[in-house]
Structure formats: C-alpha cells, structure tokens
C-alpha atoms as a printed R data frame, in Angstrom:
    type eleno elety resid chain resno       x       y       z
1   ATOM     1    CA   MET     A     1 -25.153   1.954 -11.991
2   ATOM     2    CA   LYS     A     2 -24.077   0.324 -15.166
3   ATOM     3    CA   SER     A     3 -22.268   3.454 -16.335
4   ATOM     4    CA   THR     A     4 -20.142   3.407 -13.114
5   ATOM     5    CA   PRO     A     5 -18.806  -0.143 -12.598
6   ATOM     6    CA   TYR     A     6 -15.815   0.781 -10.512
7   ATOM     7    CA   ILE     A     7 -16.276   1.345  -6.765
8   ATOM     8    CA   LEU     A     8 -13.235   2.447  -4.737
9   ATOM     9    CA   THR     A     9 -12.670   2.598  -1.017
10  ATOM    10    CA   GLY     A    10  -9.428   4.366  -0.005
11  ATOM    11    CA   GLY     A    11  -9.472   6.336  -3.254
12  ATOM    12    CA   SER     A    12  -8.189   9.440  -1.493
13  ATOM    13    CA   GLY     A    13  -5.111   7.614  -0.225
14  ATOM    14    CA   TRP     A    14  -1.650   7.452  -1.899
15  ATOM    15    CA   LEU     A    15  -2.294   4.302  -3.941
16  ATOM    16    CA   GLY     A    16  -5.915   4.992  -4.342
17  ATOM    17    CA   ARG     A    17  -5.383   8.278  -6.111
18  ATOM    18    CA   ARG     A    18  -3.085   6.531  -8.657
19  ATOM    19    CA   VAL     A    19  -5.691   3.863  -9.259
20  ATOM    20    CA   ALA     A    20  -8.377   6.364  -9.685
21  ATOM    21    CA   LEU     A    21  -6.204   8.361 -12.167
22  ATOM    22    CA   ALA     A    22  -5.513   5.165 -14.120
23  ATOM    23    CA   LEU     A    23  -9.167   4.321 -14.348
24  ATOM    24    CA   THR     A    24 -10.343   7.844 -15.388
25  ATOM    25    CA   GLN     A    25  -7.747   9.919 -17.169
26  ATOM    26    CA   GLY     A    26  -5.178   7.063 -17.672
27  ATOM    27    CA   ILE     A    27  -1.522   6.485 -16.851
28  ATOM    28    CA   PRO     A    28   0.336   5.845 -20.161
29  ATOM    29    CA   GLU     A    29   3.053   3.751 -18.510
30  ATOM    30    CA   LEU     A    30   0.398   1.192 -17.546
31  ATOM    31    CA   GLY     A    31  -0.349   0.381 -21.166
32  ATOM    32    CA   GLU     A    32  -3.795  -0.559 -22.568
33  ATOM    33    CA   ILE     A    33  -5.230  -1.572 -19.194
34  ATOM    34    CA   GLY     A    34  -4.494   1.915 -17.783
35  ATOM    35    CA   LYS     A    35  -5.828   3.958 -20.666
36  ATOM    36    CA   GLY     A    36  -8.610   5.520 -18.646
37  ATOM    37    CA   GLY     A    37 -12.105   6.422 -19.757
38  ATOM    38    CA   GLN     A    38 -13.945   4.834 -16.826
39  ATOM    39    CA   LYS     A    39 -16.451   6.182 -14.368
40  ATOM    40    CA   ILE     A    40 -15.647   5.759 -10.665
41  ATOM    41    CA   ARG     A    41 -17.461   6.172  -7.363
42  ATOM    42    CA   CYS     A    42 -15.291   6.686  -4.237
43  ATOM    43    CA   LEU     A    43 -15.870   6.384  -0.528
44  ATOM    44    CA   VAL     A    44 -14.055   9.339   1.183
45  ATOM    45    CA   PRO     A    45 -14.151   9.884   5.017
46  ATOM    46    CA   ALA     A    46 -15.819  13.125   6.158
47  ATOM    47    CA   GLY     A    47 -13.292  16.041   6.330
48  ATOM    48    CA   GLU     A    48 -10.711  14.279   4.074
49  ATOM    49    CA   ASP     A    49  -9.520  16.167   0.961
50  ATOM    50    CA   ALA     A    50 -11.197  14.811  -2.095
51  ATOM    51    CA   SER     A    51 -10.156  17.532  -4.578
52  ATOM    52    CA   ASP     A    52  -7.920  15.263  -6.590
53  ATOM    53    CA   LEU     A    53 -10.806  12.763  -7.070
54  ATOM    54    CA   GLN     A    54 -13.244  15.558  -7.891
55  ATOM    55    CA   ALA     A    55 -10.882  16.780 -10.601
56  ATOM    56    CA   LEU     A    56 -11.202  13.270 -12.128
57  ATOM    57    CA   ASP     A    57 -15.003  13.694 -12.060
58  ATOM    58    CA   ALA     A    58 -15.383  10.933  -9.518
59  ATOM    59    CA   GLU     A    59 -18.634  10.555  -7.708
60  ATOM    60    CA   ILE     A    60 -17.862  11.086  -3.990
61  ATOM    61    CA   ILE     A    61 -19.682   9.337  -1.150
62  ATOM    62    CA   ARG     A    62 -18.788  10.676   2.204
63  ATOM    63    CA   GLY     A    63 -18.323   8.248   5.021
64  ATOM    64    CA   GLY     A    64 -16.151   5.495   6.410
65  ATOM    65    CA   VAL     A    65 -15.984   1.706   6.075
66  ATOM    66    CA   ASN     A    66 -17.949   1.308   9.300
67  ATOM    67    CA   ASP     A    67 -20.792   3.597   8.104
68  ATOM    68    CA   ALA     A    68 -23.633   1.294   6.794
69  ATOM    69    CA   LEU     A    69 -25.477   4.129   5.320
70  ATOM    70    CA   ALA     A    70 -22.479   5.435   3.381
71  ATOM    71    CA   LEU     A    71 -21.692   1.901   2.158
72  ATOM    72    CA   GLU     A    72 -25.300   1.537   1.027
73  ATOM    73    CA   ASP     A    73 -24.966   4.751  -1.062
74  ATOM    74    CA   LEU     A    74 -21.527   3.613  -2.295
75  ATOM    75    CA   MET     A    75 -22.825   0.367  -3.831
76  ATOM    76    CA   ARG     A    76 -26.398   1.153  -4.724
77  ATOM    77    CA   GLY     A    77 -27.037   0.125  -8.280
78  ATOM    78    CA   ALA     A    78 -23.628  -1.478  -8.636
79  ATOM    79    CA   SER     A    79 -24.694  -5.061  -9.322
80  ATOM    80    CA   GLY     A    80 -22.146  -6.753 -11.654
81  ATOM    81    CA   GLY     A    81 -19.511  -4.084 -10.865
82  ATOM    82    CA   VAL     A    82 -16.097  -4.205  -9.315
83  ATOM    83    CA   LEU     A    83 -15.075  -3.007  -5.803
84  ATOM    84    CA   ILE     A    84 -11.432  -2.045  -5.246
85  ATOM    85    CA   HIS     A    85 -11.081  -2.027  -1.410
86  ATOM    86    CA   MET     A    86  -7.947  -0.081  -0.464
87  ATOM    87    CA   ALA     A    87  -9.158   1.615   2.702
88  ATOM    88    CA   GLY     A    88  -7.132   0.684   5.753
89  ATOM    89    CA   LEU     A    89  -5.354   2.063   8.751
90  ATOM    90    CA   ILE     A    90  -1.515   1.701   9.084
91  ATOM    91    CA   HIS     A    91  -0.812   4.334  11.737
92  ATOM    92    CA   PRO     A    92  -3.703   4.793  14.029
93  ATOM    93    CA   PRO     A    93  -4.323   8.013  16.052
94  ATOM    94    CA   GLY     A    94  -2.742   6.884  19.297
95  ATOM    95    CA   ARG     A    95  -4.743   3.704  20.111
96  ATOM    96    CA   THR     A    96  -4.480   0.172  18.651
97  ATOM    97    CA   GLU     A    97  -8.248  -0.478  18.774
98  ATOM    98    CA   TRP     A    98  -8.551   1.395  15.454
99  ATOM    99    CA   PHE     A    99  -6.721  -1.475  13.725
100 ATOM   100    CA   ASN     A   100  -9.553  -3.863  14.385
101 ATOM   101    CA   LEU     A   101 -12.292  -1.294  13.905
102 ATOM   102    CA   VAL     A   102 -11.139  -0.275  10.420
103 ATOM   103    CA   ASN     A   103  -9.124  -3.125   9.016
104 ATOM   104    CA   VAL     A   104 -11.205  -6.035  10.275
105 ATOM   105    CA   GLN     A   105 -14.650  -4.886  11.197
106 ATOM   106    CA   GLY     A   106 -14.632  -2.260   8.345
107 ATOM   107    CA   THR     A   107 -13.630  -4.750   5.676
108 ATOM   108    CA   GLY     A   108 -16.265  -7.221   7.027
109 ATOM   109    CA   GLN     A   109 -18.966  -4.556   6.563
110 ATOM   110    CA   VAL     A   110 -17.672  -3.767   3.065
111 ATOM   111    CA   LEU     A   111 -17.871  -7.445   2.155
112 ATOM   112    CA   GLU     A   112 -21.384  -7.878   3.473
113 ATOM   113    CA   MET     A   113 -22.613  -4.836   1.561
114 ATOM   114    CA   ALA     A   114 -20.856  -6.128  -1.538
115 ATOM   115    CA   LYS     A   115 -22.799  -9.398  -1.182
116 ATOM   116    CA   LEU     A   116 -26.016  -7.525  -0.732
117 ATOM   117    CA   HIS     A   117 -25.623  -5.454  -3.879
118 ATOM   118    CA   GLY     A   118 -24.368  -8.139  -6.204
119 ATOM   119    CA   ILE     A   119 -20.769  -6.878  -6.646
120 ATOM   120    CA   ARG     A   120 -19.075  -9.267  -9.157
121 ATOM   121    CA   ARG     A   121 -15.514  -8.982  -7.903
122 ATOM   122    CA   MET     A   122 -13.777  -7.441  -4.854
123 ATOM   123    CA   VAL     A   123 -10.070  -6.708  -5.101
124 ATOM   124    CA   VAL     A   124  -8.603  -6.099  -1.634
125 ATOM   125    CA   MET     A   125  -5.281  -4.515  -0.726
126 ATOM   126    CA   SER     A   126  -3.430  -6.322   2.071
127 ATOM   127    CA   SER     A   127   0.162  -6.019   3.362
128 ATOM   128    CA   ASN     A   128   3.401  -7.808   4.241
129 ATOM   129    CA   SER     A   129   2.677  -7.210   7.956
130 ATOM   130    CA   PRO     A   130   0.653 -10.455   8.478
131 ATOM   131    CA   PHE     A   131   3.914 -12.289   7.775
132 ATOM   132    CA   GLY     A   132   6.355 -10.288   9.968
133 ATOM   133    CA   GLY     A   133  10.040 -10.491   8.948
134 ATOM   134    CA   ASN     A   134  11.890 -13.088   7.002
135 ATOM   135    CA   THR     A   135  14.164 -15.457   8.940
136 ATOM   136    CA   SER     A   136  17.224 -14.607   6.838
137 ATOM   137    CA   PRO     A   137  18.290 -12.016   4.253
138 ATOM   138    CA   GLY     A   138  17.990 -14.550   1.407
139 ATOM   139    CA   GLU     A   139  14.353 -15.637   2.240
140 ATOM   140    CA   SER     A   140  11.303 -14.294   0.456
141 ATOM   141    CA   PHE     A   141   7.672 -14.691   1.313
142 ATOM   142    CA   ASN     A   142   5.347 -16.398  -1.205
143 ATOM   143    CA   GLU     A   143   1.599 -17.149  -1.301
144 ATOM   144    CA   SER     A   144   2.150 -20.284   0.791
145 ATOM   145    CA   SER     A   145   4.049 -18.557   3.642
146 ATOM   146    CA   PRO     A   146   2.537 -19.046   7.089
147 ATOM   147    CA   TYR     A   147   1.108 -16.143   9.019
148 ATOM   148    CA   ASN     A   148   3.457 -14.620  11.595
149 ATOM   149    CA   PRO     A   149   1.875 -11.176  12.159
150 ATOM   150    CA   TYR     A   150   3.933  -8.182  13.253
151 ATOM   151    CA   MET     A   151   2.359  -6.069  15.992
152 ATOM   152    CA   GLY     A   152  -1.282  -4.870  15.968
153 ATOM   153    CA   TYR     A   153  -1.351  -3.786  12.242
154 ATOM   154    CA   GLY     A   154  -0.126  -7.213  11.174
155 ATOM   155    CA   LYS     A   155  -2.637  -8.961  13.294
156 ATOM   156    CA   SER     A   156  -5.496  -6.905  11.973
157 ATOM   157    CA   LYS     A   157  -4.486  -7.552   8.358
158 ATOM   158    CA   MET     A   158  -4.160 -11.303   9.115
159 ATOM   159    CA   GLN     A   159  -7.649 -11.343  10.598
160 ATOM   160    CA   MET     A   160  -8.891  -9.394   7.550
161 ATOM   161    CA   GLU     A   161  -7.289 -11.937   5.206
162 ATOM   162    CA   LYS     A   162  -8.757 -14.832   7.201
163 ATOM   163    CA   LEU     A   163 -12.209 -13.286   6.923
164 ATOM   164    CA   LEU     A   164 -11.873 -12.987   3.149
165 ATOM   165    CA   LEU     A   165 -10.399 -16.476   2.796
166 ATOM   166    CA   ALA     A   166 -13.380 -17.957   4.584
167 ATOM   167    CA   HIS     A   167 -15.657 -16.134   2.168
168 ATOM   168    CA   MET     A   168 -13.627 -17.370  -0.777
169 ATOM   169    CA   ALA     A   169 -13.948 -20.942   0.497
170 ATOM   170    CA   SER     A   170 -17.688 -20.580   0.712
171 ATOM   171    CA   GLY     A   171 -17.990 -20.420  -3.087
172 ATOM   172    CA   LEU     A   172 -20.490 -17.596  -2.815
173 ATOM   173    CA   GLY     A   173 -20.208 -14.146  -4.536
174 ATOM   174    CA   PRO     A   174 -18.518 -11.838  -4.942
175 ATOM   175    CA   GLU     A   175 -15.250 -13.182  -6.171
176 ATOM   176    CA   VAL     A   176 -12.380 -11.927  -4.086
177 ATOM   177    CA   VAL     A   177  -8.686 -11.265  -4.955
178 ATOM   178    CA   ILE     A   178  -6.262 -10.444  -2.177
179 ATOM   179    CA   LEU     A   179  -3.156  -8.408  -3.088
180 ATOM   180    CA   ARG     A   180  -0.233  -8.019  -0.702
181 ATOM   181    CA   ALA     A   181   2.109  -5.100  -1.104
182 ATOM   182    CA   PRO     A   182   5.225  -3.929   0.834
183 ATOM   183    CA   TRP     A   183   6.665  -0.441   1.340
184 ATOM   184    CA   PHE     A   184   5.335   2.018  -1.378
185 ATOM   185    CA   TYR     A   185   7.261   4.675  -3.144
186 ATOM   186    CA   GLY     A   186   6.592   6.843  -6.184
187 ATOM   187    CA   PRO     A   187   4.403   9.804  -7.286
188 ATOM   188    CA   GLY     A   188   1.714  11.073  -5.021
189 ATOM   189    CA   GLN     A   189   3.687  10.384  -1.876
190 ATOM   190    CA   PRO     A   190   2.541  11.597   1.545
191 ATOM   191    CA   PRO     A   191   4.665  13.800   3.856
192 ATOM   192    CA   ARG     A   192   6.156  10.725   5.667
193 ATOM   193    CA   GLN     A   193   7.836   9.660   2.456
194 ATOM   194    CA   THR     A   194   9.075  13.162   1.698
195 ATOM   195    CA   LEU     A   195  10.591  13.324   5.205
196 ATOM   196    CA   PHE     A   196  12.435  10.070   4.328
197 ATOM   197    CA   PHE     A   197  14.067  11.863   1.395
198 ATOM   198    CA   THR     A   198  14.913  14.890   3.480
199 ATOM   199    CA   MET     A   199  16.489  12.864   6.156
200 ATOM   200    CA   ILE     A   200  18.734  11.003   3.611
201 ATOM   201    CA   LYS     A   201  19.693  14.275   2.013
202 ATOM   202    CA   GLU     A   202  20.793  15.639   5.328
203 ATOM   203    CA   GLY     A   203  22.612  12.429   6.346
204 ATOM   204    CA   LYS     A   204  20.188  11.826   9.204
205 ATOM   205    CA   PHE     A   205  18.452   8.714   8.023
206 ATOM   206    CA   PRO     A   206  20.199   5.807   9.893
207 ATOM   207    CA   ILE     A   207  21.544   2.548   8.598
208 ATOM   208    CA   ILE     A   208  20.735   0.071  11.361
209 ATOM   209    CA   GLY     A   209  23.301  -2.636  11.846
210 ATOM   210    CA   ASN     A   210  25.241  -3.447   8.647
211 ATOM   211    CA   GLY     A   211  22.366  -2.358   6.302
212 ATOM   212    CA   MET     A   212  22.337  -5.677   4.491
213 ATOM   213    CA   ASN     A   213  18.805  -6.533   5.533
214 ATOM   214    CA   CYS     A   214  16.574  -6.511   2.502
215 ATOM   215    CA   ARG     A   215  13.244  -4.860   1.777
216 ATOM   216    CA   SER     A   216  10.791  -5.412  -0.996
217 ATOM   217    CA   MET     A   217   9.409  -2.119  -2.261
218 ATOM   218    CA   GLY     A   218   6.530  -1.317  -4.575
219 ATOM   219    CA   TYR     A   219   6.584   1.507  -7.044
220 ATOM   220    CA   VAL     A   220   3.062   2.919  -6.705
221 ATOM   221    CA   ASP     A   221   2.131   2.806 -10.381
222 ATOM   222    CA   SER     A   222   3.388  -0.795 -10.583
223 ATOM   223    CA   LEU     A   223   0.976  -1.568  -7.789
224 ATOM   224    CA   ALA     A   224  -1.857   0.207  -9.534
225 ATOM   225    CA   LEU     A   225  -1.118  -1.912 -12.600
226 ATOM   226    CA   GLY     A   226  -1.361  -5.064 -10.429
227 ATOM   227    CA   ILE     A   227  -4.696  -3.971  -9.094
228 ATOM   228    CA   LEU     A   228  -6.098  -3.315 -12.578
229 ATOM   229    CA   LEU     A   229  -4.763  -6.737 -13.772
230 ATOM   230    CA   ALA     A   230  -6.403  -8.388 -10.712
231 ATOM   231    CA   VAL     A   231  -9.688  -6.660 -11.679
232 ATOM   232    CA   GLU     A   232  -9.662  -7.909 -15.265
233 ATOM   233    CA   ASN     A   233  -7.978 -11.422 -15.093
234 ATOM   234    CA   VAL     A   234 -10.550 -14.228 -15.045
235 ATOM   235    CA   GLY     A   235  -8.082 -16.592 -13.524
236 ATOM   236    CA   ALA     A   236  -7.431 -14.294 -10.547
237 ATOM   237    CA   ALA     A   237 -10.716 -15.106  -8.912
238 ATOM   238    CA   ASN     A   238 -10.434 -16.133  -5.251
239 ATOM   239    CA   GLN     A   239  -6.597 -16.101  -5.273
240 ATOM   240    CA   VAL     A   240  -3.848 -14.283  -3.405
241 ATOM   241    CA   PHE     A   241  -0.925 -12.474  -4.995
242 ATOM   242    CA   TRP     A   242   2.221 -10.535  -3.809
243 ATOM   243    CA   LEU     A   243   2.919  -7.329  -5.774
244 ATOM   244    CA   ALA     A   244   6.257  -5.476  -5.576
245 ATOM   245    CA   ASP     A   245   9.299  -4.499  -7.609
246 ATOM   246    CA   LYS     A   246  10.939  -7.537  -9.186
247 ATOM   247    CA   THR     A   247  13.690  -7.932  -6.612
248 ATOM   248    CA   PRO     A   248  14.212  -6.749  -2.961
249 ATOM   249    CA   TYR     A   249  16.822  -4.074  -2.182
250 ATOM   250    CA   ASN     A   250  19.108  -3.954   0.871
251 ATOM   251    CA   MET     A   251  18.958  -0.784   3.014
252 ATOM   252    CA   VAL     A   252  22.393   0.414   2.064
253 ATOM   253    CA   GLU     A   253  21.269   0.217  -1.614
254 ATOM   254    CA   ILE     A   254  18.036   2.028  -0.982
255 ATOM   255    CA   ILE     A   255  19.745   4.953   0.865
256 ATOM   256    CA   SER     A   256  22.642   5.232  -1.628
257 ATOM   257    CA   THR     A   257  20.217   5.269  -4.573
258 ATOM   258    CA   VAL     A   258  18.253   8.095  -3.073
259 ATOM   259    CA   LYS     A   259  21.428  10.084  -2.445
260 ATOM   260    CA   GLU     A   260  22.540   9.491  -6.030
261 ATOM   261    CA   VAL     A   261  19.190  10.626  -7.457
262 ATOM   262    CA   LEU     A   262  19.073  13.766  -5.378
263 ATOM   263    CA   ARG     A   263  22.690  14.672  -6.139
264 ATOM   264    CA   ASP     A   264  23.111  13.595  -9.804
265 ATOM   265    CA   ASP     A   265  19.613  14.032 -11.236
266 ATOM   266    CA   PHE     A   266  18.442  17.104  -9.321
267 ATOM   267    CA   GLY     A   267  21.720  18.849  -8.452
268 ATOM   268    CA   MET     A   268  21.072  18.969  -4.754
269 ATOM   269    CA   GLN     A   269  23.652  19.304  -1.991
270 ATOM   270    CA   VAL     A   270  23.647  15.898  -0.316
271 ATOM   271    CA   SER     A   271  25.469  15.415   2.965
272 ATOM   272    CA   SER     A   272  28.470  13.057   2.810
273 ATOM   273    CA   ARG     A   273  27.681  11.904   6.376
274 ATOM   274    CA   GLN     A   274  25.874   8.661   6.987
275 ATOM   275    CA   LEU     A   275  24.314   7.977  10.341
276 ATOM   276    CA   HIS     A   276  25.018   4.356  11.508
277 ATOM   277    CA   LEU     A   277  23.228   2.833  14.560
278 ATOM   278    CA   PRO     A   278  23.727  -0.630  16.041
279 ATOM   279    CA   SER     A   279  21.176  -3.306  15.272
280 ATOM   280    CA   ILE     A   280  20.129  -3.265  18.972
281 ATOM   281    CA   THR     A   281  18.477   0.146  18.333
282 ATOM   282    CA   SER     A   282  15.695  -1.446  16.387
283 ATOM   283    CA   ASP     A   283  15.569  -4.407  18.865
284 ATOM   284    CA   VAL     A   284  14.999  -1.952  21.777
285 ATOM   285    CA   ALA     A   285  12.425  -0.023  19.708
286 ATOM   286    CA   ARG     A   286  10.601  -3.312  19.020
287 ATOM   287    CA   VAL     A   287  10.401  -3.995  22.791
288 ATOM   288    CA   VAL     A   288   9.099  -0.485  23.518
289 ATOM   289    CA   ASP     A   289   6.585  -0.675  20.594
290 ATOM   290    CA   SER     A   290   5.353  -4.043  21.805
291 ATOM   291    CA   GLY     A   291   5.012  -2.741  25.327
292 ATOM   292    CA   PHE     A   292   2.969   0.278  24.154
293 ATOM   293    CA   GLN     A   293   0.755  -1.892  21.951
294 ATOM   294    CA   SER     A   294   0.148  -4.460  24.771
295 ATOM   295    CA   ILE     A   295  -1.616  -1.664  26.678
296 ATOM   296    CA   GLY     A   296  -3.526  -0.442  23.608
297 ATOM   297    CA   LEU     A   297  -1.233   2.495  22.699
298 ATOM   298    CA   TYR     A   298   0.492   3.237  19.399
299 ATOM   299    CA   HIS     A   299   3.563   5.338  18.745
300 ATOM   300    CA   GLN     A   300   4.477   5.681  15.056
301 ATOM   301    CA   LYS     A   301   8.164   6.536  15.435
302 ATOM   302    CA   PHE     A   302   8.894   3.550  17.710
303 ATOM   303    CA   HIS     A   303   7.026   1.228  15.368
304 ATOM   304    CA   VAL     A   304   8.887   2.359  12.234
305 ATOM   305    CA   LEU     A   305  12.245   2.224  13.906
306 ATOM   306    CA   SER     A   306  11.467  -1.288  15.227
307 ATOM   307    CA   GLU     A   307  11.313  -2.671  11.636
308 ATOM   308    CA   MET     A   308  14.440  -0.996  10.314
309 ATOM   309    CA   ASN     A   309  16.854  -4.011  10.833
310 ATOM   310    CA   MET     A   310  14.394  -6.559   9.545
311 ATOM   311    CA   THR     A   311  14.385  -8.274   6.210
312 ATOM   312    CA   ILE     A   312  10.917  -8.119   4.648
313 ATOM   313    CA   ALA     A   313  10.974  -9.501   1.153
314 ATOM   314    CA   CYS     A   314   8.525 -11.189  -1.146
315 ATOM   315    CA   ASP     A   315   8.358 -13.256  -4.300
316 ATOM   316    CA   ILE     A   316   6.150 -11.908  -7.203
317 ATOM   317    CA   ASN     A   317   6.421 -14.866  -9.593
318 ATOM   318    CA   LYS     A   318   2.796 -15.907  -9.095
319 ATOM   319    CA   ALA     A   319   1.521 -12.424 -10.065
320 ATOM   320    CA   MET     A   320   3.827 -12.365 -13.063
321 ATOM   321    CA   ASP     A   321   2.734 -15.898 -14.172
322 ATOM   322    CA   ILE     A   322  -1.036 -15.553 -13.742
323 ATOM   323    CA   LEU     A   323  -1.803 -11.866 -13.898
324 ATOM   324    CA   GLY     A   324   0.886 -10.963 -16.383
325 ATOM   325    CA   TYR     A   325   2.156  -8.399 -13.864
326 ATOM   326    CA   LYS     A   326   5.462  -6.714 -14.718
327 ATOM   327    CA   PRO     A   327   6.888  -3.952 -12.646
328 ATOM   328    CA   ILE     A   328   7.094  -0.649 -14.562
329 ATOM   329    CA   VAL     A   329  10.387   0.519 -13.132
330 ATOM   330    CA   GLU     A   330  12.976  -0.528 -10.586
331 ATOM   331    CA   LEU     A   331  14.395   1.446  -7.762
332 ATOM   332    CA   ARG     A   332  16.538   4.183  -9.323
333 ATOM   333    CA   GLU     A   333  14.072   5.330 -11.972
334 ATOM   334    CA   GLY     A   334  11.227   4.937  -9.454
335 ATOM   335    CA   MET     A   335  13.031   7.162  -7.019
336 ATOM   336    CA   ARG     A   336  13.760   9.739  -9.692
337 ATOM   337    CA   LYS     A   337  10.069   9.884 -10.611
338 ATOM   338    CA   SER     A   338   9.172  10.202  -6.923
339 ATOM   339    CA   VAL     A   339  11.517  13.159  -6.315
340 ATOM   340    CA   GLU     A   340  10.370  14.763  -9.608
341 ATOM   341    CA   TRP     A   341   6.733  14.565  -8.484
342 ATOM   342    CA   CYS     A   342   7.634  16.156  -5.184
343 ATOM   343    CA   LEU     A   343   9.302  19.124  -6.812
344 ATOM   344    CA   PHE     A   344   6.590  19.631  -9.431
345 ATOM   345    CA   ASN     A   345   3.935  19.586  -6.804
346 ATOM   346    CA   GLY     A   346   5.555  22.151  -4.567
347 ATOM   347    CA   GLN     A   347   6.728  19.888  -1.737
348 ATOM   348    CA   LYS     A   348   9.445  22.339  -0.661
349 ATOM   349    CA   VAL     A   349  11.572  20.052   1.417
350 ATOM   350    CA   PHE     A   350  14.868  20.261  -0.471
351 ATOM   351    CA   ASN     A   351  17.312  23.032  -0.832
352 ATOM   352    CA   VAL     A   352  17.824  22.756  -4.640
C-alpha cells in the first residue's frame, strides 16, 4: 500500500477528523507539514458516521480495535507506513470494563498487527489521566512524572502506556511515539463541548471553590500539528511527549474568556450570573464516582464533576525542543475559532 502510507484509528473522532483533514486537504495554519496531499486509510466502527472521512477520499475499513479481521484489512500492504492510533474510550456506555477492552486490549491488538505488517512507526495518543491531579496549582507534569492514575480511564491509559513502553524497550519494530494531551477544544467539537459553551452563556457552568485550580488545554489543531511532527521527526522514535497550549489556565480565566468571546465577538446575550459551588462538591462527586467504578459502573456527570476542583497541568518544553512543536493559538483565539466553527456548522445552541 505504498500510495497510502498513513493508517488512522480513531479517525472519525474529534481529533482524528482534524488529523485526517491535515493529511488530505491540509490545514493552512499548520504550515508545510499540514499541507495535505496524502492518502489515508481509516478504521471506523460499524454504524459510526464516516461521511467527513469519505469526503476526504479516505479508504474506510469498518470495525473496531478488537476486531482482528478489520485490523488485518486496515494494515494489509502497509509495510513501511505510519500508524496514528487515536482510537480510545473516555466515557464508556455504563460499565468500566470497556476501558480495558478498548484502551488496553485494543491497543495491544493494534500493536501486534502493526508488528506483523511491518509498520515503521506507531504514534499513539494518550492522556493526562494516568497522572491524576497535580499536588499544587503551581506544579506541572513532565515526561518524568510518576504514574498516579485517576479512576478507571486513567488506569487503562496507564496500562496502555506500560504495554507500549515495554515494546519500546524491546528494541523491536515498529518505532513508537506516545503523545499525552489534556482537555481538547477547537473546531470539530462534539456536543459535550458545545454544552459547555451553552452552560457558560446561561451562567450555569459552576466555578468550584475559588476557581484558581489550573488546567492545561489543547487546541485541537495544535494537537494535530504535534501528531504530524511526531510522525516525521526522526528523533521522536520511542519517546514520550506532552502536547498542550503553552501555559495552563485557571478555571476563572477559562470561563471568563468564553463569556468574553460569546459577548464581544459574536454579540450574544451572556448572563451576568456566575454559579459558585464549594470545593467539597467535587470531593463528594469523586467519592460517588469512585464508588460506582468500584462495582464496575460508570456515570459521566459524576466523573466530570469530580475533576472540576483539580489542577491538571503539563509542561510541553520537551515537545517544543525535540519536535519543534509550537501551539498555533492560545485560549482566547482558540475559543473564538471554536465558537465560529459551531455557528458555521449549524450547532444551534446559542440565541444569537
């Protein structure tokens, strides 16, 4: 498959669609590396919408990461090519067993098939969740930070990383690059991110505690840039990198920036109210979430609320030094582009 050297899992997801666009039609903001012109082959679960990928003339293979026959079709003839593995499960349908099935076992099957078919390099998307929360608002994770996984998702991503690190230590092919990214934002967002904007607009998105806890965020096209750099950079082989915006933002700054963008850039009526809840709200949600997950159950709203008083920040200096990674935008412009994308694509969630 020499004419199609790029294999994607998770190509129908939020980040995946941006990577697919950069490889095929191009994203000008990414510069030369994102100029497009490439052929791609994408793994898409049965029943999942692949129209965006089909519009990019992607070759579609239907199946999941646990489907050996689909993985065989995905990588057939791809010797010497690159696999960008973005498939993963963040919010499972009710039960935590899905975390292990998709994030750990699925990645293991993808890796084994990549070995079998002579894939040259495998770039894998991980998360901040294997590291939990920072111990203080001024701390940032780096590539040497110890694992301290947060709930089932964090444990599954830690196990995934350990599986990949063991392969990297073996010295066998394919080369592997692990990329860790935090909270996404930007064009192509799913409904959960649009709901975040709506709640802020209506004054219903809460600040938990004093709101000074910091979060690293990753503008989605900056993350796509980091992925493409990890594909191309020779020195990235068998290394780990954090990708995000240049600096973390505290929660008050994030919420106030979104309000400002909605009001000043798009002329929306934004509520002057701001919901404040005590820090114990997240602490209680964390206990409830942990209790549910201990018996194999998953509740998305409790899980999201449980993180909202935490500082989760990372240091991207290694990616900047070795990959030449440079975030495309920072928070305000990224949020403006995100809202603009929503409105252009008919996400009618705002009273403009």
